[in-house]
C-alpha positions as CSV (number, residue, x, y, z in Angstrom):
1,X,0.0,0.0,0.0
2,X,1.5,3.4,-1.0
3,X,2.3,6.0,1.6
4,X,-0.3,8.4,0.0
5,X,-3.1,5.7,0.1
6,X,-2.2,4.6,3.6
7,X,-2.3,8.2,4.8
8,X,-5.7,8.8,3.1
9,X,-7.2,5.7,4.6
10,X,-5.9,6.5,8.1
11,X,-7.1,10.1,7.9
12,X,-10.6,8.9,6.7
13,X,-10.8,6.3,9.4
14,X,-9.6,8.8,12.0
15,X,-12.4,11.1,11.0
16,X,-14.9,8.3,11.4
17,X,-13.6,6.7,14.6
18,X,-12.1,9.6,16.4
19,X,-14.8,9.4,19.1
20,X,-15.3,5.9,20.3
21,X,-15.7,4.2,23.7
22,X,-15.2,0.7,25.1
23,X,-18.4,-1.3,25.2
24,X,-18.9,-3.1,28.5
25,X,-21.3,-6.0,27.9
26,X,-22.9,-6.8,24.6
27,X,-21.5,-5.6,21.3
28,X,-22.8,-2.2,20.2
29,X,-22.3,-2.5,16.4
30,X,-25.4,-2.5,14.3
31,X,-25.8,-5.3,11.7
32,X,-25.4,-2.8,8.8
33,X,-22.0,-1.1,8.8
34,X,-21.5,2.4,7.4
35,X,-17.9,1.4,6.6
36,X,-15.5,-1.5,6.7
37,X,-11.7,-1.1,6.4
38,X,-9.1,-4.0,6.4
39,X,-5.6,-3.2,7.6
40,X,-3.1,-5.7,6.2
41,X,-0.9,-7.7,8.7
42,X,2.0,-5.5,9.8
43,X,0.2,-2.2,9.4
44,X,-2.2,-1.7,12.4
45,X,-1.6,-5.1,14.1
46,X,0.6,-8.1,13.3
47,X,-2.4,-9.8,11.7
48,X,-5.1,-8.6,9.3
49,X,-7.4,-6.3,11.2
50,X,-10.9,-5.5,10.0
51,X,-12.6,-2.4,11.4
52,X,-16.3,-2.0,10.8
53,X,-18.3,1.0,12.0
54,X,-21.7,2.4,12.1
55,X,-23.5,5.5,13.5
56,X,-22.0,8.4,15.2
57,X,-22.6,12.2,15.0
58,X,-19.3,14.0,14.5
59,X,-19.0,17.6,13.3
60,X,-15.9,19.3,12.0
61,X,-15.2,23.0,11.6
62,X,-12.3,24.4,9.7
63,X,-10.6,27.8,10.5
64,X,-8.8,29.6,7.7
65,X,-6.3,32.5,7.5
66,X,-6.8,35.6,5.4
67,X,-5.5,33.6,2.3
68,X,-8.1,30.8,2.8
69,X,-5.5,28.3,4.0
70,X,-6.9,25.9,6.7
71,X,-4.9,26.6,9.9
72,X,-7.0,24.7,12.4
73,X,-9.7,22.1,12.5
74,X,-11.9,21.3,15.4
75,X,-14.0,18.1,15.5
76,X,-16.4,17.2,18.2
77,X,-19.3,14.8,18.8
78,X,-19.7,11.1,18.9
79,X,-17.8,8.7,16.6
80,X,-18.9,5.4,15.1
81,X,-19.6,2.3,17.1
82,X,-16.8,-0.1,16.0
83,X,-16.1,-3.8,15.7
84,X,-12.4,-4.8,15.4
85,X,-12.0,-8.3,14.0
86,X,-8.8,-10.4,13.8
87,X,-9.4,-12.0,10.4
88,X,-7.2,-15.0,11.2
89,X,-9.0,-16.0,14.4
90,X,-12.4,-14.3,14.2
91,X,-11.8,-12.8,17.6
92,X,-13.6,-9.5,18.1
93,X,-13.5,-6.4,20.2
94,X,-16.4,-3.8,20.1
95,X,-16.8,-0.2,21.1
96,X,-19.9,1.9,21.3
97,X,-20.3,5.4,20.0
98,X,-19.1,8.0,22.6
99,X,-17.8,11.6,22.7
100,X,-14.5,13.2,21.9
101,X,-12.9,16.5,20.8
102,X,-10.0,16.8,18.4
103,X,-8.1,19.9,17.6
104,X,-5.7,19.8,14.6
105,X,-3.4,22.8,14.1
106,X,-1.2,23.4,11.0
107,X,2.5,24.0,11.7
108,X,4.7,26.3,9.6
109,X,6.8,23.3,8.2
110,X,3.7,21.7,6.7
111,X,3.2,19.2,9.6
112,X,0.3,19.5,12.0
113,X,-0.3,18.9,15.7
114,X,-3.4,17.1,16.9
115,X,-4.7,17.0,20.4
116,X,-7.6,14.5,21.0
117,X,-9.5,14.1,24.2
118,X,-12.3,11.8,25.2
119,X,-12.6,8.3,23.6
120,X,-10.2,7.9,20.6
121,X,-8.6,5.0,18.7
122,X,-5.0,5.6,17.6
123,X,-3.5,3.5,14.8
124,X,0.3,3.5,14.6
125,X,2.1,2.1,11.6
126,X,5.8,0.9,11.4
127,X,6.7,4.4,10.0
128,X,5.3,6.2,13.1
129,X,7.0,7.1,16.4
130,X,6.7,4.9,18.4
131,X,6.7,2.5,15.5
132,X,3.6,0.2,15.1
133,X,1.9,-1.9,14.3
134,X,-0.5,-1.0,17.1
135,X,-4.1,-0.1,17.6
136,X,-5.0,1.5,20.9
137,X,-8.2,2.8,22.5
138,X,-7.4,5.8,24.5
139,X,-9.9,7.2,27.0
140,X,-8.2,10.4,28.1
141,X,-5.9,12.6,26.0
142,X,-3.4,12.0,23.2
143,X,-1.2,14.6,21.5
144,X,0.7,13.8,18.3
145,X,2.3,15.5,15.3
146,X,1.7,14.4,11.7
147,X,4.5,15.0,9.2
148,X,4.0,15.9,5.5
149,X,4.1,12.2,4.7
150,X,1.3,11.3,7.1
151,X,3.6,9.7,9.7
152,X,2.5,10.2,13.4
153,X,4.9,11.2,16.2
154,X,3.2,10.6,19.5
155,X,4.0,13.4,22.1
156,X,1.9,12.4,25.1
157,X,-0.8,9.9,26.1
158,X,-2.7,10.2,29.4
159,X,-5.7,8.3,30.7
160,X,-6.7,4.7,30.2
161,X,-5.5,2.7,27.3
162,X,-6.6,-0.6,25.8
163,X,-4.4,-2.6,23.3
164,X,-7.0,-3.6,20.7
165,X,-4.5,-5.9,18.9
166,X,-4.0,-7.9,22.2
167,X,-7.7,-7.9,22.8
168,X,-8.5,-9.7,19.5
169,X,-5.3,-11.8,19.4
């Protein structure tokens, strides 16, 4: 998968799942999914990981400078209810839709800094820092930069974390 396509998929998925929460009890995913994405082994987990989601009510607002360039984006609301599936074993982990806020600020060098609070899923690939593959549910706060190639550099994580790859292994 090319860097450009991987970055687009991760950005699209991040917009769809940026606000999720751990489901205690029965799975919260509806039978009809709004989207399904499969991450090949070695990208988000060491095995093929399918992410299916439905629902949510997330809104994004862009702020521009006097030249019309987007300098900041704020997203808030509820993300999709998600089902993570290890395609090799069939093991699943589900989340329900819950709230979060993400603020993404453009940096002068073309990178951006994102601060997300609430219930968020962070996918890290081998090109990220720390290097993946990993998929983590974070209930708290995460701050990371995104370089011009779409690589993440995690600055800080606080709150409760769940290793989704381990949960579906």
